[in-house]
C-alpha positions in Angstrom: -4.1 -16.6 -22.7 -2.4 -13.2 -22.9 -4.2 -10.5 -24.9 -2.0 -8.2 -26.8 -3.2 -4.6 -26.3 -3.0 -3.8 -30.0 -5.2 -6.8 -30.9 -7.7 -5.8 -28.2 -7.8 -2.2 -29.4 -8.3 -3.3 -33.0 -11.2 -5.5 -31.9 -12.7 -2.5 -30.0 -12.4 -0.4 -33.2 -14.3 -2.9 -35.2 -17.0 -3.2 -32.6 -17.1 0.6 -32.5 -18.8 0.6 -35.9 -21.9 -0.8 -34.3 -24.8 1.4 -33.1 -24.5 -0.3 -29.7 -21.0 1.0 -29.1 -22.0 4.5 -30.4 -24.8 4.5 -27.8 -22.3 3.5 -25.1 -20.1 6.4 -26.2 -23.0 8.7 -25.9 -23.8 7.5 -22.4 -20.2 7.9 -21.4 -20.2 11.5 -22.7 -23.3 12.2 -20.6 -21.8 10.8 -17.4 -21.0 13.4 -14.8 -17.4 14.5 -14.7 -15.3 13.9 -11.6 -14.8 16.9 -9.2 -12.2 19.4 -10.4 -10.4 19.2 -7.0 -9.3 15.8 -5.7 -11.5 14.5 -2.8 -9.8 13.5 0.4 -10.4 9.9 -0.5 -11.2 8.7 -4.1 -11.2 5.4 -6.0 -9.9 4.7 -9.5 -10.9 1.7 -11.6 -8.3 0.4 -14.1 -9.5 -1.7 -17.0 -6.6 -3.7 -18.2 -5.9 -6.4 -20.7 -5.9 -8.9 -17.8 -9.0 -7.6 -16.1 -10.0 -4.8 -13.7 -8.6 -3.6 -10.5 -9.5 -0.7 -8.2 -7.2 1.7 -6.2 -8.3 3.7 -3.2 -6.3 6.9 -2.9 -6.0 8.8 0.4 -4.7 12.4 0.3 -3.7 12.3 4.0 -1.0 9.7 3.1 0.8 11.8 0.5 -1.2 14.8 -0.7 1.1 15.9 -3.6 1.3 12.4 -5.0 -2.5 11.9 -4.6 -3.3 15.2 -6.4 -0.8 14.5 -9.3 -2.3 11.0 -9.7 -5.8 12.5 -9.8 -4.8 14.9 -12.5 -3.1 12.2 -14.6 -6.2 9.9 -14.4 -8.7 12.7 -15.2 -6.6 13.7 -18.1 -6.6 10.1 -19.3 -2.9 10.1 -19.4 -2.6 6.4 -18.5 -5.0 5.1 -21.1 -3.1 2.9 -23.5 0.0 2.8 -21.2 1.8 -0.6 -20.7 2.9 -2.3 -17.5 6.4 -2.1 -18.8 8.2 -3.2 -15.6 6.8 -6.3 -13.9 9.1 -7.9 -11.3 7.5 -10.8 -9.5 7.9 -10.5 -5.7 8.8 -6.9 -6.0 6.8 -4.3 -8.1 4.6 -3.6 -11.1 5.5 -0.2 -12.7 3.8 1.9 -15.4 3.3 5.6 -16.3 4.9 6.2 -19.7 2.4 7.4 -22.2 1.8 5.8 -25.6 2.2 9.4 -27.0 5.8 10.7 -27.0 4.6 14.3 -27.0 2.9 13.7 -23.7 6.0 12.2 -22.2 8.0 15.2 -23.3 5.5 17.6 -21.7 5.1 15.8 -18.4 8.8 15.0 -17.7 9.3 18.7 -17.2 6.6 18.9 -14.5 8.6 17.5 -11.6 6.8 17.2 -8.3 8.2 17.9 -4.8 8.4 14.9 -2.5 5.9 14.0 0.1 7.0 12.8 3.6 6.6 9.0 3.9 3.7 8.4 6.2 2.8 4.9 5.2 4.9 1.8 4.5 5.3 0.3 1.1 3.2 -2.8 2.0 1.8 -5.3 -0.6 -0.8 -3.6 -2.7 0.2 0.0 -2.0 1.0 2.4 -4.8 3.8 5.0 -4.9 5.4 7.3 -7.4 8.7 6.2 -8.9 11.6 8.6 -8.5 15.0 9.4 -9.9 16.2 11.1 -6.8 14.8 13.9 -4.6 11.9 15.9 -6.0 11.8 14.1 -9.4 8.4 12.5 -9.4 6.4 13.0 -12.7 4.0 10.3 -14.0 5.5 6.9 -13.2 4.0 4.8 -10.4 4.4 1.3 -9.1 2.3 -1.2 -7.0 4.2 -3.2 -4.4 3.7 -6.9 -5.1 5.1 -7.8 -1.6 5.9 -5.8 1.5 8.8 -3.5 0.5 9.5 -1.7 3.7 13.1 -1.1 2.6 11.7 1.5 0.1 10.3 3.7 2.9 13.7 5.1 3.8 14.4 5.8 0.2 11.6 8.3 0.0 8.9 6.4 -1.8 5.7 7.7 -0.3 2.6 5.5 -0.8 -0.6 7.5 -1.6 -3.1 4.6 -2.0 -3.7 0.9 -2.2 -5.4 -1.8 -4.3 -8.7 -2.7 -2.7 -10.1 -4.9 -5.5 -8.4 -7.1 -8.1 -4.9 -7.6 -6.6 -5.1 -11.1 -8.3 -5.2 -9.2 -11.6 -2.1 -7.2 -10.7 -0.3 -10.4 -9.8 -1.0 -11.9 -13.2 0.4 -9.1 -15.4 2.9 -10.4 -18.0 6.4 -10.5 -16.6 8.2 -12.5 -19.2 10.6 -9.9 -20.5 12.5 -9.5 -17.2 14.1 -6.4 -15.7 14.2 -3.2 -17.7 17.4 -2.0 -19.5 20.2 -1.5 -18.8 20.0 -3.8 -15.8 18.2 -6.4 -17.9 17.0 -7.3 -21.4 13.5 -5.8 -21.0 12.1 -2.4 -21.9 14.4 0.5 -22.3 12.3 3.3 -20.6 14.1 6.1 -22.5 13.3 4.5 -25.9 9.7 3.9 -24.7 9.3 7.6 -23.7 10.8 8.8 -27.0 9.0 6.4 -29.4 5.8 5.6 -27.5 3.8 2.5 -28.2 5.5 1.9 -31.5 8.6 0.9 -29.7 6.6 -1.6 -27.4 4.7 -3.2 -30.3 7.9 -3.7 -32.2 9.9 -5.2 -29.4 7.7 -6.2 -26.4 4.2 -7.0 -27.9 3.1 -9.3 -25.1 3.1 -6.7 -22.4 -0.2 -6.1 -20.7 -1.6 -2.6 -20.8 -4.3 -0.2 -19.5 -7.4 0.2 -21.5 -8.8 2.9 -19.3 -8.4 4.5 -15.8 -11.3 6.4 -14.4 -12.2 8.0 -11.1 -15.2 6.2 -9.6 -18.0 8.6 -8.7 -19.8 8.0 -5.4 
């Protein structure tokens, strides 16, 4: 059964009225914050509408990408984002915020490229690009070995170490993104946020939360 993120969030809001959830929120607020500077190796747990998975990020693979990803996660940028491009036997892509204002801000903060030190093997994560030095917030996980992406400048900075079966099950029924297919139009998604997704692609899986795991 596919959970719609909006339905799930609505359920969470209802539960949030209980004292138990309020206590959980208090506990979360007391939890120690992640280090301000990214560690050389760190893990991120994603809670999604299909279940959890964990990424291990290694700065030595691609330091600029690893540092940008750390910033995005600690700023909770990915919370509420959808897995808007899911191509079986290729990649799962996300990184557009549900908030159009955040998309407008981050698209101006382009990141210089990292040299490609690791291959785009199954389970690795890389930033999406639109040409040299254009990385911003969008990332993808390789569903298969995609060594052909190495020569195109896609530099892996981490890999899935738990829950790859969850990644494999993410909803892919809408096909390739527009204009190559009839799926999500990334430009409209960036401009309209989650309103656009709910109206046109409600079955997409999404991210409930992404958090750095403290040792």
